[in-house]
HTML snippet that shows the backbone in 3Dmol.js (N, CA, C, O; Angstrom):
<script src="https://3Dmol.org/build/3Dmol-min.js"></script>
<div id="view" style="width:600px;height:400px;position:relative"></div>
<script>
const pdb = `
ATOM      1  N   MET A   1       8.450 -26.191  22.826  1.00  0.00           N
ATOM      2  CA  MET A   1       7.747 -24.946  23.078  1.00  0.00           C
ATOM      3  C   MET A   1       8.659 -23.747  22.825  1.00  0.00           C
ATOM      4  O   MET A   1       8.237 -22.745  22.249  1.00  0.00           O
ATOM      5  N   GLN A   2       9.909 -23.863  23.259  1.00  0.00           N
ATOM      6  CA  GLN A   2      10.859 -22.775  23.060  1.00  0.00           C
ATOM      7  C   GLN A   2      11.113 -22.545  21.568  1.00  0.00           C
ATOM      8  O   GLN A   2      11.267 -21.401  21.140  1.00  0.00           O
ATOM      9  N   THR A   3      11.157 -23.591  20.795  1.00  0.00           N
ATOM     10  CA  THR A   3      11.367 -23.473  19.359  1.00  0.00           C
ATOM     11  C   THR A   3      10.184 -22.770  18.700  1.00  0.00           C
ATOM     12  O   THR A   3      10.376 -21.940  17.812  1.00  0.00           O
ATOM     13  N   ALA A   4       8.977 -23.089  19.119  1.00  0.00           N
ATOM     14  CA  ALA A   4       7.785 -22.450  18.546  1.00  0.00           C
ATOM     15  C   ALA A   4       7.762 -20.955  18.853  1.00  0.00           C
ATOM     16  O   ALA A   4       7.401 -20.153  17.991  1.00  0.00           O
ATOM     17  N   ILE A   5       8.140 -20.578  20.055  1.00  0.00           N
ATOM     18  CA  ILE A   5       8.187 -19.155  20.421  1.00  0.00           C
ATOM     19  C   ILE A   5       9.249 -18.432  19.609  1.00  0.00           C
ATOM     20  O   ILE A   5       9.015 -17.322  19.130  1.00  0.00           O
ATOM     21  N   THR A   6      10.410 -19.047  19.451  1.00  0.00           N
ATOM     22  CA  THR A   6      11.490 -18.440  18.669  1.00  0.00           C
ATOM     23  C   THR A   6      11.088 -18.266  17.210  1.00  0.00           C
ATOM     24  O   THR A   6      11.353 -17.222  16.613  1.00  0.00           O
ATOM     25  N   ILE A   7      10.457 -19.270  16.640  1.00  0.00           N
ATOM     26  CA  ILE A   7      10.016 -19.181  15.241  1.00  0.00           C
ATOM     27  C   ILE A   7       8.961 -18.103  15.080  1.00  0.00           C
ATOM     28  O   ILE A   7       8.986 -17.368  14.093  1.00  0.00           O
ATOM     29  N   SER A   8       8.029 -17.989  16.029  1.00  0.00           N
ATOM     30  CA  SER A   8       6.987 -16.953  15.914  1.00  0.00           C
ATOM     31  C   SER A   8       7.586 -15.558  16.035  1.00  0.00           C
ATOM     32  O   SER A   8       7.150 -14.639  15.341  1.00  0.00           O
ATOM     33  N   ILE A   9       8.582 -15.385  16.909  1.00  0.00           N
ATOM     34  CA  ILE A   9       9.247 -14.078  17.016  1.00  0.00           C
ATOM     35  C   ILE A   9       9.962 -13.737  15.713  1.00  0.00           C
ATOM     36  O   ILE A   9       9.895 -12.598  15.253  1.00  0.00           O
ATOM     37  N   LEU A  10      10.641 -14.706  15.116  1.00  0.00           N
ATOM     38  CA  LEU A  10      11.333 -14.460  13.853  1.00  0.00           C
ATOM     39  C   LEU A  10      10.361 -14.156  12.721  1.00  0.00           C
ATOM     40  O   LEU A  10      10.651 -13.317  11.869  1.00  0.00           O
ATOM     41  N   ILE A  11       9.217 -14.823  12.701  1.00  0.00           N
ATOM     42  CA  ILE A  11       8.211 -14.556  11.663  1.00  0.00           C
ATOM     43  C   ILE A  11       7.651 -13.142  11.811  1.00  0.00           C
ATOM     44  O   ILE A  11       7.504 -12.422  10.824  1.00  0.00           O
ATOM     45  N   PHE A  12       7.338 -12.746  13.053  1.00  0.00           N
ATOM     46  CA  PHE A  12       6.827 -11.388  13.266  1.00  0.00           C
ATOM     47  C   PHE A  12       7.879 -10.334  12.927  1.00  0.00           C
ATOM     48  O   PHE A  12       7.539  -9.274  12.400  1.00  0.00           O
ATOM     49  N   ALA A  13       9.137 -10.606  13.217  1.00  0.00           N
ATOM     50  CA  ALA A  13      10.207  -9.677  12.878  1.00  0.00           C
ATOM     51  C   ALA A  13      10.358  -9.557  11.362  1.00  0.00           C
ATOM     52  O   ALA A  13      10.566  -8.461  10.843  1.00  0.00           O
ATOM     53  N   ALA A  14      10.255 -10.667  10.662  1.00  0.00           N
ATOM     54  CA  ALA A  14      10.358 -10.635   9.197  1.00  0.00           C
ATOM     55  C   ALA A  14       9.192  -9.861   8.587  1.00  0.00           C
ATOM     56  O   ALA A  14       9.386  -9.074   7.660  1.00  0.00           O
ATOM     57  N   ILE A  15       7.992 -10.078   9.100  1.00  0.00           N
ATOM     58  CA  ILE A  15       6.823  -9.339   8.603  1.00  0.00           C
ATOM     59  C   ILE A  15       6.998  -7.848   8.856  1.00  0.00           C
ATOM     60  O   ILE A  15       6.690  -7.029   7.990  1.00  0.00           O
ATOM     61  N   TYR A  16       7.487  -7.493  10.032  1.00  0.00           N
ATOM     62  CA  TYR A  16       7.715  -6.082  10.364  1.00  0.00           C
ATOM     63  C   TYR A  16       8.701  -5.446   9.384  1.00  0.00           C
ATOM     64  O   TYR A  16       8.457  -4.347   8.886  1.00  0.00           O
ATOM     65  N   LEU A  17       9.812  -6.129   9.105  1.00  0.00           N
ATOM     66  CA  LEU A  17      10.805  -5.575   8.185  1.00  0.00           C
ATOM     67  C   LEU A  17      10.268  -5.457   6.764  1.00  0.00           C
ATOM     68  O   LEU A  17      10.548  -4.478   6.072  1.00  0.00           O
ATOM     69  N   VAL A  18       9.503  -6.444   6.330  1.00  0.00           N
ATOM     70  CA  VAL A  18       8.923  -6.379   4.975  1.00  0.00           C
ATOM     71  C   VAL A  18       7.975  -5.182   4.885  1.00  0.00           C
ATOM     72  O   VAL A  18       8.005  -4.446   3.898  1.00  0.00           O
ATOM     73  N   LEU A  19       7.146  -4.981   5.888  1.00  0.00           N
ATOM     74  CA  LEU A  19       6.216  -3.849   5.859  1.00  0.00           C
ATOM     75  C   LEU A  19       6.942  -2.514   5.980  1.00  0.00           C
ATOM     76  O   LEU A  19       6.507  -1.522   5.394  1.00  0.00           O
ATOM     77  N   LYS A  20       8.027  -2.475   6.721  1.00  0.00           N
ATOM     78  CA  LYS A  20       8.771  -1.231   6.888  1.00  0.00           C
ATOM     79  C   LYS A  20       9.469  -0.818   5.607  1.00  0.00           C
ATOM     80  O   LYS A  20       9.486   0.367   5.273  1.00  0.00           O
ATOM     81  N   TRP A  21      10.044  -1.765   4.884  1.00  0.00           N
ATOM     82  CA  TRP A  21      10.811  -1.450   3.694  1.00  0.00           C
ATOM     83  C   TRP A  21      10.022  -1.572   2.404  1.00  0.00           C
ATOM     84  O   TRP A  21      10.593  -1.427   1.323  1.00  0.00           O
ATOM     85  N   MET A  22       8.753  -1.829   2.486  1.00  0.00           N
ATOM     86  CA  MET A  22       7.917  -1.966   1.301  1.00  0.00           C
ATOM     87  C   MET A  22       7.709  -0.586   0.653  1.00  0.00           C
ATOM     88  O   MET A  22       7.528   0.399   1.369  1.00  0.00           O
ATOM     89  N   PRO A  23       7.732  -0.497  -0.676  1.00  0.00           N
ATOM     90  CA  PRO A  23       7.496   0.786  -1.339  1.00  0.00           C
ATOM     91  C   PRO A  23       6.103   1.343  -1.002  1.00  0.00           C
ATOM     92  O   PRO A  23       5.160   0.588  -0.764  1.00  0.00           O
ATOM     93  N   ASN A  24       5.999   2.671  -0.988  1.00  0.00           N
ATOM     94  CA  ASN A  24       4.749   3.326  -0.603  1.00  0.00           C
ATOM     95  C   ASN A  24       3.597   3.001  -1.547  1.00  0.00           C
ATOM     96  O   ASN A  24       2.456   2.881  -1.100  1.00  0.00           O
ATOM     97  N   LYS A  25       3.871   2.857  -2.839  1.00  0.00           N
ATOM     98  CA  LYS A  25       2.802   2.534  -3.788  1.00  0.00           C
ATOM     99  C   LYS A  25       2.176   1.176  -3.469  1.00  0.00           C
ATOM    100  O   LYS A  25       0.958   1.009  -3.522  1.00  0.00           O
ATOM    101  N   LEU A  26       3.029   0.220  -3.139  1.00  0.00           N
ATOM    102  CA  LEU A  26       2.540  -1.111  -2.791  1.00  0.00           C
ATOM    103  C   LEU A  26       1.780  -1.085  -1.470  1.00  0.00           C
ATOM    104  O   LEU A  26       0.770  -1.774  -1.321  1.00  0.00           O
ATOM    105  N   LYS A  27       2.259  -0.296  -0.509  1.00  0.00           N
ATOM    106  CA  LYS A  27       1.558  -0.160   0.771  1.00  0.00           C
ATOM    107  C   LYS A  27       0.162   0.424   0.561  1.00  0.00           C
ATOM    108  O   LYS A  27      -0.805  -0.014   1.185  1.00  0.00           O
ATOM    109  N   GLU A  28       0.070   1.404  -0.314  1.00  0.00           N
ATOM    110  CA  GLU A  28      -1.230   2.038  -0.571  1.00  0.00           C
ATOM    111  C   GLU A  28      -2.185   1.056  -1.243  1.00  0.00           C
ATOM    112  O   GLU A  28      -3.372   1.040  -0.915  1.00  0.00           O
ATOM    113  N   LYS A  29      -1.696   0.235  -2.180  1.00  0.00           N
ATOM    114  CA  LYS A  29      -2.548  -0.771  -2.820  1.00  0.00           C
ATOM    115  C   LYS A  29      -3.066  -1.783  -1.803  1.00  0.00           C
ATOM    116  O   LYS A  29      -4.241  -2.151  -1.822  1.00  0.00           O
ATOM    117  N   ILE A  30      -2.183  -2.225  -0.919  1.00  0.00           N
ATOM    118  CA  ILE A  30      -2.595  -3.180   0.116  1.00  0.00           C
ATOM    119  C   ILE A  30      -3.616  -2.551   1.050  1.00  0.00           C
ATOM    120  O   ILE A  30      -4.584  -3.200   1.445  1.00  0.00           O
ATOM    121  N   ARG A  31      -3.402  -1.290   1.402  1.00  0.00           N
ATOM    122  CA  ARG A  31      -4.339  -0.594   2.290  1.00  0.00           C
ATOM    123  C   ARG A  31      -5.718  -0.481   1.657  1.00  0.00           C
ATOM    124  O   ARG A  31      -6.726  -0.653   2.343  1.00  0.00           O
ATOM    125  N   LEU A  32      -5.779  -0.195   0.365  1.00  0.00           N
ATOM    126  CA  LEU A  32      -7.063  -0.082  -0.315  1.00  0.00           C
ATOM    127  C   LEU A  32      -7.781  -1.424  -0.386  1.00  0.00           C
ATOM    128  O   LEU A  32      -9.004  -1.480  -0.255  1.00  0.00           O
ATOM    129  N   GLN A  33      -7.035  -2.498  -0.591  1.00  0.00           N
ATOM    130  CA  GLN A  33      -7.638  -3.829  -0.606  1.00  0.00           C
ATOM    131  C   GLN A  33      -8.138  -4.218   0.781  1.00  0.00           C
ATOM    132  O   GLN A  33      -9.201  -4.824   0.915  1.00  0.00           O
ATOM    133  N   LEU A  34      -7.380  -3.872   1.802  1.00  0.00           N
ATOM    134  CA  LEU A  34      -7.801  -4.174   3.173  1.00  0.00           C
ATOM    135  C   LEU A  34      -9.014  -3.357   3.586  1.00  0.00           C
ATOM    136  O   LEU A  34      -9.828  -3.810   4.391  1.00  0.00           O
ATOM    137  N   LEU A  35      -9.137  -2.164   3.044  1.00  0.00           N
ATOM    138  CA  LEU A  35     -10.258  -1.298   3.387  1.00  0.00           C
ATOM    139  C   LEU A  35     -11.586  -1.944   3.016  1.00  0.00           C
ATOM    140  O   LEU A  35     -12.581  -1.767   3.719  1.00  0.00           O
ATOM    141  N   ALA A  36     -11.607  -2.686   1.922  1.00  0.00           N
ATOM    142  CA  ALA A  36     -12.838  -3.353   1.494  1.00  0.00           C
ATOM    143  C   ALA A  36     -13.152  -4.581   2.343  1.00  0.00           C
ATOM    144  O   ALA A  36     -14.320  -4.875   2.598  1.00  0.00           O
ATOM    145  N   THR A  37     -12.121  -5.297   2.782  1.00  0.00           N
ATOM    146  CA  THR A  37     -12.371  -6.543   3.498  1.00  0.00           C
ATOM    147  C   THR A  37     -12.258  -6.418   5.018  1.00  0.00           C
ATOM    148  O   THR A  37     -13.103  -6.934   5.748  1.00  0.00           O
ATOM    149  N   HIS A  38     -11.217  -5.734   5.494  1.00  0.00           N
ATOM    150  CA  HIS A  38     -10.967  -5.610   6.936  1.00  0.00           C
ATOM    151  C   HIS A  38     -10.699  -4.142   7.285  1.00  0.00           C
ATOM    152  O   HIS A  38      -9.540  -3.730   7.325  1.00  0.00           O
ATOM    153  N   PRO A  39     -11.741  -3.344   7.537  1.00  0.00           N
ATOM    154  CA  PRO A  39     -11.543  -1.906   7.785  1.00  0.00           C
ATOM    155  C   PRO A  39     -10.669  -1.603   9.011  1.00  0.00           C
ATOM    156  O   PRO A  39      -9.909  -0.634   8.997  1.00  0.00           O
ATOM    157  N   GLN A  40     -10.767  -2.415  10.066  1.00  0.00           N
ATOM    158  CA  GLN A  40      -9.961  -2.153  11.257  1.00  0.00           C
ATOM    159  C   GLN A  40      -8.470  -2.324  10.962  1.00  0.00           C
ATOM    160  O   GLN A  40      -7.653  -1.526  11.422  1.00  0.00           O
ATOM    161  N   LEU A  41      -8.119  -3.338  10.214  1.00  0.00           N
ATOM    162  CA  LEU A  41      -6.727  -3.567   9.858  1.00  0.00           C
ATOM    163  C   LEU A  41      -6.238  -2.491   8.890  1.00  0.00           C
ATOM    164  O   LEU A  41      -5.071  -2.102   8.931  1.00  0.00           O
ATOM    165  N   ALA A  42      -7.122  -2.012   8.026  1.00  0.00           N
ATOM    166  CA  ALA A  42      -6.751  -0.950   7.082  1.00  0.00           C
ATOM    167  C   ALA A  42      -6.435   0.347   7.826  1.00  0.00           C
ATOM    168  O   ALA A  42      -5.557   1.102   7.407  1.00  0.00           O
ATOM    169  N   LYS A  43      -7.146   0.611   8.929  1.00  0.00           N
ATOM    170  CA  LYS A  43      -6.853   1.820   9.712  1.00  0.00           C
ATOM    171  C   LYS A  43      -5.447   1.753  10.293  1.00  0.00           C
ATOM    172  O   LYS A  43      -4.728   2.753  10.301  1.00  0.00           O
ATOM    173  N   TYR A  44      -5.052   0.579  10.777  1.00  0.00           N
ATOM    174  CA  TYR A  44      -3.699   0.419  11.293  1.00  0.00           C
ATOM    175  C   TYR A  44      -2.673   0.554  10.178  1.00  0.00           C
ATOM    176  O   TYR A  44      -1.621   1.166  10.366  1.00  0.00           O
ATOM    177  N   PHE A  45      -2.974  -0.012   9.027  1.00  0.00           N
ATOM    178  CA  PHE A  45      -2.041   0.005   7.906  1.00  0.00           C
ATOM    179  C   PHE A  45      -1.902   1.410   7.327  1.00  0.00           C
ATOM    180  O   PHE A  45      -0.876   1.735   6.729  1.00  0.00           O
ATOM    181  N   GLU A  46      -2.928   2.246   7.502  1.00  0.00           N
ATOM    182  CA  GLU A  46      -2.883   3.613   6.991  1.00  0.00           C
ATOM    183  C   GLU A  46      -1.792   4.418   7.690  1.00  0.00           C
ATOM    184  O   GLU A  46      -1.184   5.299   7.083  1.00  0.00           O
ATOM    185  N   SER A  47      -1.544   4.122   8.957  1.00  0.00           N
ATOM    186  CA  SER A  47      -0.530   4.871   9.687  1.00  0.00           C
ATOM    187  C   SER A  47       0.880   4.565   9.190  1.00  0.00           C
ATOM    188  O   SER A  47       1.795   5.354   9.428  1.00  0.00           O
ATOM    189  N   THR A  48       1.073   3.450   8.513  1.00  0.00           N
ATOM    190  CA  THR A  48       2.405   3.116   8.008  1.00  0.00           C
ATOM    191  C   THR A  48       2.682   3.744   6.651  1.00  0.00           C
ATOM    192  O   THR A  48       3.839   3.838   6.240  1.00  0.00           O
ATOM    193  N   VAL A  49       1.637   4.174   5.949  1.00  0.00           N
ATOM    194  CA  VAL A  49       1.823   4.775   4.632  1.00  0.00           C
ATOM    195  C   VAL A  49       2.195   6.234   4.811  1.00  0.00           C
ATOM    196  O   VAL A  49       1.450   6.999   5.424  1.00  0.00           O
ATOM    197  N   LYS A  50       3.334   6.619   4.281  1.00  0.00           N
ATOM    198  CA  LYS A  50       3.786   8.002   4.372  1.00  0.00           C
ATOM    199  C   LYS A  50       3.229   8.783   3.201  1.00  0.00           C
ATOM    200  O   LYS A  50       3.116   8.262   2.092  1.00  0.00           O
ATOM    201  N   LYS A  51       2.891   9.995   3.442  1.00  0.00           N
ATOM    202  CA  LYS A  51       2.347  10.863   2.402  1.00  0.00           C
ATOM    203  C   LYS A  51       3.489  11.654   1.756  1.00  0.00           C
ATOM    204  O   LYS A  51       3.620  12.859   1.971  1.00  0.00           O
ATOM    205  N   CYS A  52       4.304  10.967   0.971  1.00  0.00           N
ATOM    206  CA  CYS A  52       5.467  11.572   0.328  1.00  0.00           C
ATOM    207  C   CYS A  52       5.227  11.700  -1.171  1.00  0.00           C
ATOM    208  O   CYS A  52       4.228  11.221  -1.707  1.00  0.00           O
ATOM    209  N   ALA A  53       6.150  12.343  -1.809  1.00  0.00           N
ATOM    210  CA  ALA A  53       6.093  12.456  -3.261  1.00  0.00           C
ATOM    211  C   ALA A  53       6.316  11.084  -3.881  1.00  0.00           C
ATOM    212  O   ALA A  53       6.836  10.179  -3.228  1.00  0.00           O
ATOM    213  N   SER A  54       5.930  10.933  -5.120  1.00  0.00           N
ATOM    214  CA  SER A  54       6.036   9.625  -5.771  1.00  0.00           C
ATOM    215  C   SER A  54       7.481   9.185  -5.960  1.00  0.00           C
ATOM    216  O   SER A  54       7.756   7.988  -6.041  1.00  0.00           O
ATOM    217  N   SER A  55       8.402  10.133  -6.032  1.00  0.00           N
ATOM    218  CA  SER A  55       9.803   9.772  -6.222  1.00  0.00           C
ATOM    219  C   SER A  55      10.521   9.527  -4.901  1.00  0.00           C
ATOM    220  O   SER A  55      11.713   9.220  -4.887  1.00  0.00           O
ATOM    221  N   CYS A  56       9.803   9.662  -3.799  1.00  0.00           N
ATOM    222  CA  CYS A  56      10.412   9.509  -2.481  1.00  0.00           C
ATOM    223  C   CYS A  56      10.613   8.036  -2.155  1.00  0.00           C
ATOM    224  O   CYS A  56       9.776   7.196  -2.485  1.00  0.00           O
ATOM    225  N   SER A  57      11.721   7.734  -1.510  1.00  0.00           N
ATOM    226  CA  SER A  57      12.018   6.363  -1.091  1.00  0.00           C
ATOM    227  C   SER A  57      11.276   6.052   0.202  1.00  0.00           C
ATOM    228  O   SER A  57      11.097   6.937   1.038  1.00  0.00           O
ATOM    229  N   SER A  58      10.845   4.818   0.374  1.00  0.00           N
ATOM    230  CA  SER A  58      10.109   4.461   1.582  1.00  0.00           C
ATOM    231  C   SER A  58      11.022   4.372   2.795  1.00  0.00           C
ATOM    232  O   SER A  58      10.539   4.433   3.926  1.00  0.00           O
ATOM    233  N   SER A  59      12.318   4.232   2.596  1.00  0.00           N
ATOM    234  CA  SER A  59      13.225   4.147   3.729  1.00  0.00           C
ATOM    235  C   SER A  59      13.678   5.519   4.210  1.00  0.00           C
ATOM    236  O   SER A  59      14.333   5.630   5.246  1.00  0.00           O
ATOM    237  N   CYS A  60      13.340   6.541   3.479  1.00  0.00           N
ATOM    238  CA  CYS A  60      13.724   7.897   3.849  1.00  0.00           C
ATOM    239  C   CYS A  60      12.745   8.448   4.875  1.00  0.00           C
ATOM    240  O   CYS A  60      11.537   8.275   4.720  1.00  0.00           O
ATOM    241  N   ASN A  61      13.225   9.090   5.892  1.00  0.00           N
ATOM    242  CA  ASN A  61      12.356   9.670   6.910  1.00  0.00           C
ATOM    243  C   ASN A  61      12.292  11.187   6.813  1.00  0.00           C
ATOM    244  O   ASN A  61      11.874  11.848   7.764  1.00  0.00           O
ATOM    245  N   SER A  62      12.696  11.744   5.688  1.00  0.00           N
ATOM    246  CA  SER A  62      12.715  13.198   5.568  1.00  0.00           C
ATOM    247  C   SER A  62      11.304  13.780   5.507  1.00  0.00           C
ATOM    248  O   SER A  62      11.112  14.955   5.820  1.00  0.00           O
ATOM    249  N   CYS A  63      10.312  12.978   5.108  1.00  0.00           N
ATOM    250  CA  CYS A  63       8.939  13.476   5.079  1.00  0.00           C
ATOM    251  C   CYS A  63       8.379  13.642   6.480  1.00  0.00           C
ATOM    252  O   CYS A  63       7.465  14.438   6.695  1.00  0.00           O
ATOM    253  N   ASP A  64       8.921  12.894   7.436  1.00  0.00           N
ATOM    254  CA  ASP A  64       8.460  12.998   8.803  1.00  0.00           C
ATOM    255  C   ASP A  64       8.975  14.261   9.482  1.00  0.00           C
ATOM    256  O   ASP A  64       8.353  14.773  10.414  1.00  0.00           O
ATOM    257  N   ALA A  65      10.109  14.758   9.012  1.00  0.00           N
ATOM    258  CA  ALA A  65      10.686  15.949   9.630  1.00  0.00           C
ATOM    259  C   ALA A  65       9.851  17.168   9.278  1.00  0.00           C
ATOM    260  O   ALA A  65       9.452  17.355   8.129  1.00  0.00           O
ATOM    261  N   GLN A  66       9.599  17.971  10.258  1.00  0.00           N
ATOM    262  CA  GLN A  66       8.803  19.164  10.039  1.00  0.00           C
ATOM    263  C   GLN A  66       9.714  20.284   9.562  1.00  0.00           C
ATOM    264  O   GLN A  66      10.837  20.431  10.044  1.00  0.00           O
ATOM    265  N   THR A  67       9.223  21.067   8.616  1.00  0.00           N
ATOM    266  CA  THR A  67      10.003  22.203   8.156  1.00  0.00           C
ATOM    267  C   THR A  67       9.927  23.293   9.212  1.00  0.00           C
ATOM    268  O   THR A  67       8.857  23.589   9.742  1.00  0.00           O
ATOM    269  N   VAL A  68      11.052  23.873   9.503  1.00  0.00           N
ATOM    270  CA  VAL A  68      11.136  24.889  10.541  1.00  0.00           C
ATOM    271  C   VAL A  68      11.316  26.231   9.874  1.00  0.00           C
ATOM    272  O   VAL A  68      12.179  26.397   9.013  1.00  0.00           O
ATOM    273  N   ASN A  69      10.510  27.177  10.269  1.00  0.00           N
ATOM    274  CA  ASN A  69      10.609  28.531   9.754  1.00  0.00           C
ATOM    275  C   ASN A  69      11.887  29.155  10.295  1.00  0.00           C
ATOM    276  O   ASN A  69      12.249  28.922  11.449  1.00  0.00           O
ATOM    277  N   ASN A  70      12.574  29.943   9.477  1.00  0.00           N
ATOM    278  CA  ASN A  70      13.829  30.556   9.908  1.00  0.00           C
ATOM    279  C   ASN A  70      13.628  31.501  11.085  1.00  0.00           C
ATOM    280  O   ASN A  70      14.547  31.684  11.883  1.00  0.00           O
ATOM    281  N   ARG A  71      12.485  32.086  11.210  1.00  0.00           N
ATOM    282  CA  ARG A  71      12.223  33.000  12.321  1.00  0.00           C
ATOM    283  C   ARG A  71      12.052  32.247  13.638  1.00  0.00           C
ATOM    284  O   ARG A  71      12.216  32.838  14.705  1.00  0.00           O
ATOM    285  N   GLN A  72      11.730  30.971  13.585  1.00  0.00           N
ATOM    286  CA  GLN A  72      11.542  30.196  14.796  1.00  0.00           C
ATOM    287  C   GLN A  72      12.861  29.764  15.418  1.00  0.00           C
ATOM    288  O   GLN A  72      12.903  29.419  16.599  1.00  0.00           O
ATOM    289  N   ILE A  73      13.919  29.777  14.655  1.00  0.00           N
ATOM    290  CA  ILE A  73      15.220  29.354  15.155  1.00  0.00           C
ATOM    291  C   ILE A  73      15.870  30.539  15.845  1.00  0.00           C
ATOM    292  O   ILE A  73      15.930  31.638  15.294  1.00  0.00           O
ATOM    293  N   ASP A  74      16.353  30.304  17.053  1.00  0.00           N
ATOM    294  CA  ASP A  74      17.017  31.355  17.807  1.00  0.00           C
ATOM    295  C   ASP A  74      18.466  31.422  17.346  1.00  0.00           C
ATOM    296  O   ASP A  74      19.286  30.589  17.732  1.00  0.00           O
ATOM    297  N   VAL A  75      18.781  32.418  16.520  1.00  0.00           N
ATOM    298  CA  VAL A  75      20.109  32.560  15.948  1.00  0.00           C
ATOM    299  C   VAL A  75      20.824  33.691  16.660  1.00  0.00           C
ATOM    300  O   VAL A  75      20.301  34.800  16.770  1.00  0.00           O
ATOM    301  N   LYS A  76      22.028  33.403  17.144  1.00  0.00           N
ATOM    302  CA  LYS A  76      22.844  34.412  17.803  1.00  0.00           C
ATOM    303  C   LYS A  76      24.139  34.567  17.010  1.00  0.00           C
ATOM    304  O   LYS A  76      24.729  33.576  16.579  1.00  0.00           O
ATOM    305  N   PRO A  77      24.577  35.803  16.821  1.00  0.00           N
ATOM    306  CA  PRO A  77      25.812  36.000  16.057  1.00  0.00           C
ATOM    307  C   PRO A  77      27.028  35.533  16.860  1.00  0.00           C
ATOM    308  O   PRO A  77      27.032  35.561  18.091  1.00  0.00           O
ATOM    309  N   ILE A  78      28.041  35.111  16.137  1.00  0.00           N
ATOM    310  CA  ILE A  78      29.291  34.679  16.752  1.00  0.00           C
ATOM    311  C   ILE A  78      30.326  35.779  16.536  1.00  0.00           C
ATOM    312  O   ILE A  78      30.554  36.215  15.407  1.00  0.00           O
ATOM    313  N   HIS A  79      30.949  36.222  17.622  1.00  0.00           N
ATOM    314  CA  HIS A  79      31.979  37.256  17.549  1.00  0.00           C
ATOM    315  C   HIS A  79      33.307  36.610  17.893  1.00  0.00           C
ATOM    316  O   HIS A  79      33.488  36.086  18.992  1.00  0.00           O
ATOM    317  N   PHE A  80      34.235  36.652  16.947  1.00  0.00           N
ATOM    318  CA  PHE A  80      35.549  36.079  17.156  1.00  0.00           C
ATOM    319  C   PHE A  80      36.465  37.131  17.764  1.00  0.00           C
ATOM    320  O   PHE A  80      36.478  38.278  17.319  1.00  0.00           O
ATOM    321  N   ILE A  81      37.223  36.748  18.766  1.00  0.00           N
ATOM    322  CA  ILE A  81      38.193  37.642  19.405  1.00  0.00           C
ATOM    323  C   ILE A  81      39.577  37.105  19.056  1.00  0.00           C
ATOM    324  O   ILE A  81      39.928  35.973  19.389  1.00  0.00           O
ATOM    325  N   HIS A  82      40.353  37.950  18.376  1.00  0.00           N
ATOM    326  CA  HIS A  82      41.703  37.566  17.972  1.00  0.00           C
ATOM    327  C   HIS A  82      42.672  37.903  19.097  1.00  0.00           C
ATOM    328  O   HIS A  82      42.678  39.028  19.598  1.00  0.00           O
ATOM    329  N   ARG A  83      43.486  36.942  19.494  1.00  0.00           N
ATOM    330  CA  ARG A  83      44.511  37.186  20.502  1.00  0.00           C
ATOM    331  C   ARG A  83      45.778  37.691  19.837  1.00  0.00           C
ATOM    332  O   ARG A  83      46.148  37.227  18.759  1.00  0.00           O
ATOM    333  N   SER A  84      46.438  38.632  20.473  1.00  0.00           N
ATOM    334  CA  SER A  84      47.665  39.177  19.895  1.00  0.00           C
ATOM    335  C   SER A  84      48.889  38.550  20.504  1.00  0.00           C
ATOM    336  O   SER A  84      50.010  38.895  20.130  1.00  0.00           O
TER     337      SER A  84
END
`;
const viewer = $3Dmol.createViewer("view");
viewer.addModel(pdb, "pdb");
viewer.setStyle({}, {cartoon: {color: "spectrum"}});
viewer.zoomTo();
viewer.render();
</script>
């Protein structure tokens, strides 16, 4: 029983890593195929597809970062005091 649980955990971990590192184009193709057969599973799979540019790597998380307007950042000037 312990061996079966260990094998199932390893299989789920391998599936997770494959889905995480899969290219976005391939993820989108799989999502479209799932949409026709299993709509509920396609909804879950849609959340894993990042809406990045075509040249973007799937392992990059820069698309998740929100762009911050320069006016939103509280910038304070730094005044250096020279000791004599």
